[in-house]
SERO-4910 file (N, C-alpha, C, O; in steps of 0.05 Angstrom, whole numbers):
BEGIN
 pado doro    nc1    nc2    nc3   cac1   cac2   cac3    cc1    cc2    cc3    oc1    oc2    oc3
  Met    A   2236   2945   2155   2207   2943   2153   2200   2928   2127   2183   2910   2127
  Leu    A   2213   2936   2104   2207   2924   2078   2215   2895   2078   2200   2878   2068
  Arg    A   2238   2888   2091   2247   2861   2092   2226   2844   2108   2220   2821   2100
  Asn    A   2217   2854   2130   2197   2839   2146   2171   2834   2130   2160   2813   2132
  Glu    A   2162   2855   2115   2138   2851   2100   2142   2831   2078   2124   2815   2073
  Leu    A   2165   2831   2065   2170   2811   2044   2172   2783   2055   2161   2764   2044
  Asn    A   2185   2780   2078   2187   2754   2091   2159   2744   2099   2153   2720   2095
  Gln    A   2143   2762   2110   2115   2754   2118   2099   2746   2094   2084   2727   2095
  Ser    A   2102   2761   2072   2087   2755   2047   2095   2728   2036   2078   2712   2028
  Asn    A   2122   2722   2036   2131   2696   2026   2121   2674   2044   2114   2652   2034
  Tyr    A   2122   2679   2070   2112   2658   2089   2082   2652   2084   2074   2629   2084
  Asn    A   2067   2674   2081   2038   2670   2076   2033   2654   2051   2015   2637   2050
  Gln    A   2048   2661   2030   2044   2646   2004   2051   2617   2007   2036   2600   1998
  Leu    A   2073   2611   2021   2082   2583   2024   2062   2568   2042   2055   2545   2037
  Thr    A   2052   2581   2063   2032   2568   2080   2006   2562   2065   1995   2541   2069
  Phe    A   1997   2581   2049   1973   2577   2034   1977   2554   2014   1959   2537   2012
  Phe    A   1999   2553   2001   2004   2532   1982   2007   2505   1996   1996   2485   1986
  Gln    A   2020   2505   2019   2023   2480   2033   1996   2469   2043   1992   2445   2042
  Asn    A   1979   2487   2051   1952   2478   2059   1936   2466   2036   1922   2446   2039
  Gln    A   1940   2478   2012   1927   2466   1988   1937   2438   1983   1922   2420   1977
  Val    A   1964   2435   1984   1976   2409   1980   1966   2389   2000   1958   2366   1993
  Asn    A   1966   2396   2026   1957   2378   2047   1928   2370   2042   1921   2346   2046
  Thr    A   1911   2389   2035   1882   2382   2030   1880   2362   2008   1864   2343   2010
  Asn    A   1894   2366   1986   1893   2347   1963   1904   2320   1970   1892   2300   1963
  Ile    A   1926   2319   1985   1938   2294   1993   1919   2278   2011   1915   2254   2008
  Glu    A   1907   2292   2031   1888   2279   2049   1864   2268   2034   1855   2246   2040
  Met    A   1854   2283   2015   1831   2274   1999   1838   2250   1982   1823   2230   1982
  Ile    A   1860   2251   1968   1869   2228   1951   1875   2203   1968   1868   2181   1960
  Ser    A   1887   2208   1991   1894   2185   2009   1869   2171   2019   1870   2147   2026
  Ser    A   1846   2185   2021   1822   2173   2031   1808   2155   2010   1791   2138   2017
  Trp    A   1814   2159   1984   1800   2144   1963   1802   2114   1966   1782   2101   1964
  Pro    A   1826   2102   1970   1827   2073   1973   1810   2062   1996   1798   2041   1993
  His    A   1810   2076   2018   1794   2067   2041   1764   2068   2035   1749   2050   2044
  Leu    A   1756   2088   2020   1727   2090   2013   1720   2067   1994   1699   2055   1996
  Leu    A   1738   2062   1975   1732   2042   1955   1732   2013   1966   1717   1996   1957
  Ile    A   1749   2009   1986   1750   1982   1998   1723   1974   2010   1715   1951   2010
  His    A   1709   1994   2021   1683   1989   2034   1659   1993   2015   1636   1993   2024
  Asp    A   1665   1998   1990   1644   2002   1970   1630   1976   1963   1644   1956   1959
  Ser    A   1604   1975   1963   1589   1950   1958   1594   1939   1930   1595   1915   1927
  Asp    A   1597   1956   1910   1601   1947   1883   1629   1934   1880   1632   1914   1866
  Val    A   1649   1945   1894   1675   1933   1893   1675   1906   1906   1688   1887   1896
  Ala    A   1661   1903   1928   1658   1877   1942   1644   1857   1924   1651   1834   1923
  Ser    A   1623   1867   1910   1608   1849   1892   1625   1840   1869   1622   1817   1859
  Phe    A   1643   1857   1860   1661   1850   1837   1677   1825   1844   1679   1807   1828
  Gln    A   1688   1825   1868   1704   1801   1876   1686   1777   1879   1694   1755   1871
  Ala    A   1662   1780   1890   1644   1758   1895   1636   1745   1869   1634   1720   1867
  Ile    A   1630   1761   1848   1622   1751   1822   1643   1733   1810   1637   1711   1800
  Phe    A   1668   1742   1812   1690   1727   1799   1698   1702   1815   1711   1684   1804
  Leu    A   1692   1702   1840   1697   1678   1856   1679   1655   1847   1685   1632   1849
  Lys    A   1655   1662   1836   1636   1642   1827   1640   1635   1798   1637   1613   1789
  Asp    A   1648   1656   1782   1651   1652   1753   1674   1669   1742   1674   1693   1746
  Lys    A   1693   1656   1729   1717   1671   1720   1712   1687   1695   1730   1702   1686
  Thr    A   1689   1685   1683   1683   1700   1659   1663   1723   1665   1648   1722   1684
  Leu    A   1664   1743   1648   1646   1766   1651   1619   1760   1638   1617   1758   1614
  Asn    A   1598   1758   1654   1571   1756   1643   1560   1784   1642   1574   1804   1648
  Leu    A   1534   1787   1635   1522   1814   1633   1522   1829   1659   1528   1853   1660
  Asp    A   1516   1815   1681   1517   1827   1707   1545   1837   1714   1548   1859   1725
  Gly    A   1564   1821   1707   1592   1829   1712   1601   1853   1696   1614   1871   1706
  Ile    A   1592   1854   1671   1599   1877   1653   1586   1902   1664   1599   1923   1665
  Asn    A   1561   1901   1672   1548   1924   1683   1560   1933   1710   1562   1957   1715
  Leu    A   1569   1913   1726   1582   1920   1751   1609   1934   1746   1615   1954   1759
  Val    A   1624   1924   1727   1650   1937   1720   1645   1966   1711   1660   1984   1718
  Lys    A   1625   1970   1694   1619   1997   1684   1612   2015   1708   1619   2039   1708
  Cys    A   1597   2005   1727   1589   2021   1750   1614   2028   1767   1616   2051   1776
  Ile    A   1632   2009   1770   1657   2015   1785   1674   2035   1770   1685   2053   1782
  Gln    A   1675   2033   1743   1691   2051   1727   1680   2080   1730   1695   2099   1731
  Thr    A   1653   2082   1731   1641   2108   1735   1649   2120   1761   1655   2144   1763
  Lys    A   1649   2104   1782   1657   2113   1809   1686   2122   1809   1693   2142   1821
  Leu    A   1703   2107   1796   1732   2114   1794   1735   2141   1780   1751   2158   1788
  Gly    A   1720   2144   1758   1721   2169   1743   1712   2193   1759   1724   2214   1758
  Leu    A   1691   2189   1775   1681   2211   1793   1702   2218   1814   1706   2242   1820
  Gln    A   1715   2198   1825   1736   2204   1845   1759   2219   1833   1768   2239   1844
  Glu    A   1768   2210   1809   1790   2223   1796   1784   2252   1788   1801   2270   1791
  Ser    A   1760   2257   1779   1753   2284   1770   1748   2303   1794   1745   2327   1789
  Ser    A   1746   2292   1818   1741   2310   1841   1766   2325   1850   1765   2342   1867
  Ser    A   1789   2317   1838   1814   2331   1844   1824   2345   1819   1822   2335   1797
  Asn    A   1837   2369   1823   1849   2382   1800   1877   2373   1795   1891   2384   1778
  Trp    A   1886   2353   1811   1912   2340   1806   1907   2318   1786   1885   2307   1783
  Arg    A   1929   2311   1772   1927   2288   1754   1927   2262   1771   1947   2257   1785
  Thr    A   1906   2247   1770   1904   2223   1786   1896   2199   1770   1884   2201   1748
  Gly    A   1901   2176   1781   1893   2151   1768   1887   2130   1790   1903   2126   1808
  Leu    A   1864   2117   1788   1855   2097   1807   1852   2070   1793   1839   2068   1772
  Asp    A   1864   2049   1805   1862   2022   1795   1854   2004   1818   1865   2007   1840
  Ile    A   1836   1985   1813   1829   1966   1833   1840   1939   1825   1833   1928   1804
  Tyr    A   1857   1928   1842   1870   1902   1836   1859   1880   1855   1855   1885   1879
  Ser    A   1855   1857   1844   1847   1834   1860   1868   1812   1856   1867   1798   1836
  Pro    A   1888   1809   1874   1909   1790   1871   1899   1761   1868   1910   1745   1853
  Ser    A   1878   1755   1883   1868   1727   1882   1855   1721   1855   1856   1698   1846
  Leu    A   1844   1741   1842   1831   1738   1816   1849   1746   1793   1843   1740   1769
  Glu    A   1871   1760   1799   1889   1771   1779   1874   1789   1759   1878   1788   1735
  Arg    A   1855   1805   1770   1839   1823   1755   1845   1852   1763   1851   1857   1786
  Val    A   1842   1870   1744   1846   1898   1750   1823   1914   1736   1815   1907   1713
  Val    A   1813   1934   1749   1793   1952   1738   1803   1980   1741   1811   1989   1763
  Ser    A   1802   1995   1719   1808   2024   1719   1786   2039   1705   1768   2026   1694
  Glu    A   1788   2065   1704   1767   2080   1690   1766   2073   1661   1745   2075   1648
  Asn    A   1789   2065   1649   1791   2061   1621   1788   2032   1612   1786   2026   1588
  Gly    A   1787   2013   1631   1784   1986   1623   1785   1966   1646   1788   1974   1669
  Ala    A   1783   1940   1639   1784   1919   1659   1796   1894   1646   1791   1889   1622
  Gly    A   1811   1879   1661   1823   1855   1650   1842   1842   1669   1842   1848   1693
  Phe    A   1858   1824   1658   1878   1810   1675   1904   1826   1676   1908   1844   1659
  Tyr    A   1920   1820   1695   1946   1834   1698   1967   1814   1707   1961   1792   1717
  Asp    A   1993   1822   1703   2015   1805   1710   2024   1813   1738   2032   1836   1743
  Gln    A   2023   1794   1757   2030   1800   1785   2060   1809   1787   2066   1827   1803
  Lys    A   2078   1797   1772   2106   1804   1773   2110   1833   1764   2126   1848   1776
  Glu    A   2096   1841   1743   2098   1869   1734   2086   1888   1754   2097   1910   1758
  Leu    A   2064   1880   1767   2052   1897   1788   2071   1901   1811   2075   1923   1822
  Asn    A   2084   1879   1820   2103   1880   1842   2127   1899   1836   2137   1912   1853
  Arg    A   2134   1899   1810   2157   1917   1802   2149   1946   1803   2166   1963   1810
  Leu    A   2124   1952   1797   2115   1980   1795   2107   1992   1822   2111   2016   1827
  Ile    A   2094   1976   1839   2083   1986   1864   2103   1988   1886   2118   1969   1891
  Lys    A   2104   2011   1899   2121   2016   1922   2104   2028   1944   2084   2042   1939
  Asp    A   2111   2022   1970   2096   2033   1992   2102   2062   1996   2125   2071   1991
  Gly    A   2082   2077   2005   2086   2105   2013   2086   2124   1988   2081   2115   1966
  Trp    A   2092   2149   1994   2092   2170   1973   2118   2168   1957   2139   2167   1968
  Gln    A   2115   2168   1931   2138   2168   1913   2137   2192   1895   2116   2198   1883
  Val    A   2159   2207   1894   2159   2231   1877   2180   2227   1856   2203   2220   1861
  Ser    A   2172   2232   1831   2191   2229   1809   2186   2252   1789   2163   2260   1784
  Lys    A   2208   2263   1778   2206   2285   1759   2197   2274   1732   2205   2252   1724
  Lys    A   2180   2290   1718   2172   2284   1691   2187   2300   1671   2204   2316   1679
  Lys    A   2182   2297   1644   2197   2311   1623   2189   2341   1624   2166   2348   1630
  Asn    A   2208   2358   1618   2203   2387   1617   2191   2398   1642   2171   2413   1641
  Val    A   2203   2391   1665   2192   2400   1691   2207   2424   1703   2201   2432   1725
  Arg    A   2226   2435   1688   2240   2458   1699   2221   2481   1704   2201   2483   1691
  Lys    A   2228   2497   1724   2211   2520   1730   2211   2540   1707   2233   2547   1697
  Glu    A   2188   2549   1699   2186   2567   1676   2174   2594   1685   2150   2597   1687
  Pro    A   2191   2614   1690   2181   2640   1698   2175   2658   1673   2189   2656   1653
  Phe    A   2155   2675   1675   2150   2694   1655   2134   2717   1667   2121   2714   1687
  Tyr    A   2134   2740   1653   2119   2763   1662   2095   2767   1643   2097   2762   1619
  Tyr    A   2073   2776   1654   2049   2780   1638   2033   2804   1648   2030   2809   1672
  Lys    A   2023   2820   1629   2005   2842   1635   1983   2843   1614   1988   2845   1590
  Lys    A   1958   2841   1623   1935   2840   1605   1934   2865   1588   1937   2887   1597
  Gly    A   1930   2860   1562   1929   2882   1543   1956   2892   1534   1957   2909   1515
  Val    A   1977   2883   1546   2004   2892   1539   2020   2869   1526   2030   2872   1504
  Gly    A   2022   2847   1540   2036   2824   1528   2050   2807   1549   2044   2809   1573
  Thr    A   2069   2790   1540   2083   2771   1557   2113   2774   1552   2121   2777   1529
  Ile    A   2128   2772   1573   2158   2772   1571   2167   2744   1580   2163   2736   1602
  Tyr    A   2180   2730   1561   2190   2703   1566   2221   2704   1570   2234   2722   1561
  Asn    A   2231   2683   1584   2260   2679   1583   2267   2663   1558   2249   2653   1544
  Arg    A   2292   2659   1553   2300   2647   1528   2294   2617   1526   2294   2605   1505
  Thr    A   2289   2604   1549   2283   2575   1549   2253   2569   1553   2246   2546   1557
  Ala    A   2237   2590   1553   2208   2587   1560   2193   2570   1539   2199   2571   1516
  Asn    A   2174   2555   1549   2155   2541   1532   2131   2560   1527   2112   2561   1543
  Glu    A   2133   2576   1505   2114   2597   1500   2086   2586   1495   2066   2599   1503
  Glu    A   2084   2563   1482   2058   2551   1476   2043   2544   1502   2020   2550   1506
  Leu    A   2058   2530   1520   2046   2522   1545   2039   2547   1563   2018   2548   1575
  Ser    A   2057   2566   1563   2052   2591   1578   2027   2605   1569   2011   2615   1584
  Gly    A   2023   2605   1542   1999   2618   1530   1974   2604   1539   1954   2617   1545
  Lys    A   1975   2577   1541   1951   2562   1549   1945   2568   1579   1922   2570   1587
  Leu    A   1966   2570   1595   1963   2576   1623   1950   2604   1627   1932   2608   1643
  Ile    A   1960   2623   1611   1950   2651   1613   1920   2651   1606   1904   2665   1619
  Thr    A   1913   2637   1585   1885   2636   1576   1867   2625   1599   1846   2637   1605
  Lys    A   1876   2604   1612   1860   2593   1634   1859   2612   1658   1838   2615   1671
  Leu    A   1882   2624   1664   1883   2642   1686   1865   2666   1683   1852   2675   1701
  Glu    A   1864   2677   1658   1846   2700   1653   1817   2692   1656   1801   2708   1666
  Lys    A   1810   2668   1648   1782   2659   1652   1775   2656   1681   1753   2662   1690
  Met    A   1795   2647   1697   1790   2644   1726   1791   2670   1741   1779   2672   1763
  Gly    A   1804   2690   1729   1807   2716   1743   1835   2718   1755   1844   2700   1769
  Leu    A   1848   2740   1750   1875   2745   1760   1874   2757   1788   1858   2774   1794
  His    A   1892   2747   1805   1894   2756   1833   1922   2767   1838   1941   2760   1824
  Glu    A   1924   2783   1859   1950   2794   1866   1970   2772   1874   1994   2774   1867
  Val    A   1961   2752   1887   1977   2729   1894   1961   2704   1889   1938   2701   1897
  Asp    A   1974   2684   1875   1960   2659   1870   1980   2636   1874   2003   2637   1866
  Asn    A   1970   2615   1886   1985   2589   1888   1964   2568   1882   1947   2562   1899
  Leu    A   1965   2556   1859   1944   2537   1851   1955   2515   1833   1977   2516   1823
  Thr    A   1938   2495   1829   1944   2473   1811   1926   2475   1787   1902   2478   1790
  Met    A   1937   2474   1763   1922   2476   1739   1928   2452   1721   1950   2442   1720
  Lys    A   1907   2443   1706   1910   2420   1688   1909   2430   1659   1890   2443   1652
  Ile    A   1929   2424   1644   1930   2430   1615   1933   2403   1601   1954   2390   1603
  Gly    A   1913   2395   1586   1914   2369   1573   1914   2347   1595   1897   2346   1612
  Glu    A   1934   2330   1594   1937   2308   1614   1956   2315   1636   1960   2299   1654
  Glu    A   1968   2339   1635   1988   2347   1655   1977   2366   1675   1960   2383   1669
  Ser    A   1986   2363   1700   1979   2382   1721   2004   2399   1728   2026   2389   1728
  Tyr    A   2000   2425   1733   2021   2443   1738   2017   2459   1764   1994   2466   1770
  Leu    A   2038   2463   1778   2038   2481   1801   2043   2509   1791   2064   2514   1778
  Val    A   2025   2528   1796   2028   2555   1786   2029   2575   1809   2012   2574   1827
  His    A   2049   2592   1808   2052   2613   1828   2052   2640   1814   2065   2643   1793
  Ala    A   2038   2659   1825   2036   2685   1812   2037   2707   1833   2025   2705   1855
  Val    A   2051   2729   1827   2052   2752   1844   2050   2777   1827   2063   2780   1807
  Leu    A   2032   2796   1835   2029   2821   1821   2048   2842   1832   2050   2846   1856
  Ser    A   2062   2855   1814   2079   2878   1822   2062   2903   1823   2051   2912   1803
  Gln    A   2060   2914   1847   2044   2939   1850   2058   2962   1836   2045   2982   1830
  Thr    A   2084   2960   1832   2099   2982   1820   2095   2983   1790   2090   3004   1779
  Thr    A   2097   2959   1776   2095   2958   1747   2068   2950   1737   2061   2955   1713
  Gly    A   2052   2936   1753   2027   2925   1744   2030   2900   1729   2010   2890   1717
  Trp    A   2054   2888   1728   2059   2863   1714   2057   2840   1734   2064   2842   1757
  Tyr    A   2047   2817   1724   2047   2792   1740   2072   2776   1734   2080   2774   1711
  Lys    A   2084   2766   1755   2106   2746   1751   2094   2719   1756   2085   2713   1778
  Tyr    A   2096   2701   1737   2086   2674   1739   2109   2654   1738   2129   2659   1725
  Arg    A   2106   2633   1753   2125   2611   1752   2109   2585   1754   2092   2582   1771
  Phe    A   2115   2566   1736   2100   2541   1738   2119   2517   1734   2140   2520   1722
  Ser    A   2111   2495   1745   2127   2470   1742   2107   2447   1744   2086   2449   1757
  Ser    A   2115   2425   1732   2098   2400   1734   2112   2381   1753   2136   2379   1754
  Leu    A   2095   2366   1767   2106   2347   1787   2087   2323   1789   2063   2327   1791
  Tyr    A   2099   2299   1788   2083   2275   1790   2087   2262   1817   2110   2257   1825
  Val    A   2066   2257   1831   2068   2245   1858   2052   2219   1857   2029   2219   1849
  His    A   2064   2197   1866   2050   2171   1866   2048   2161   1895   2067   2162   1910
  Phe    A   2025   2150   1902   2021   2138   1928   2013   2110   1925   1993   2103   1912
  Gly    A   2029   2092   1936   2023   2063   1935   2016   2054   1963   2030   2061   1982
  Asp    A   1996   2037   1966   1988   2028   1992   1989   1998   1993   1983   1986   2014
***
């Protein structure tokens, strides 16, 4: 009976987390299609086909596009980045800037489909935590990062089971938490993962 309950609990946690991942992936995948049909993006290309330099209208248009890119990126709690490239104009616009780019360098970086690559310090970091009592770390734990995660988790509210994505600084982390009904301690495990989609 206990084994079946544990298996069902693990299955439910994995299903919930997978649904979260699927929702985020579907949302992020829709961004390029939305931007392709955006009137400001279309106007950006039209302006530079007439004039290769940025006039006042062009500057204002770029700022408008950058605002839209920023809004799209902030709508996800994953770490995301959107760039608009125009191969015919050799121009790129991102939330942080606009300018020319090297086509050979772009070809080297861009790959079709989902690409997953590990970042620095991505090992799984488990620790135990109980509010008002303290934290138990393993010997390789990143205590500073764990402390920041705990602070954010407390503000959000602690739950018996959690599977979520949290952003600390510029990094996004997958966070899993389970409350022990026996001890009242939470076991947390987090890891960072970078996923790139090229189309």
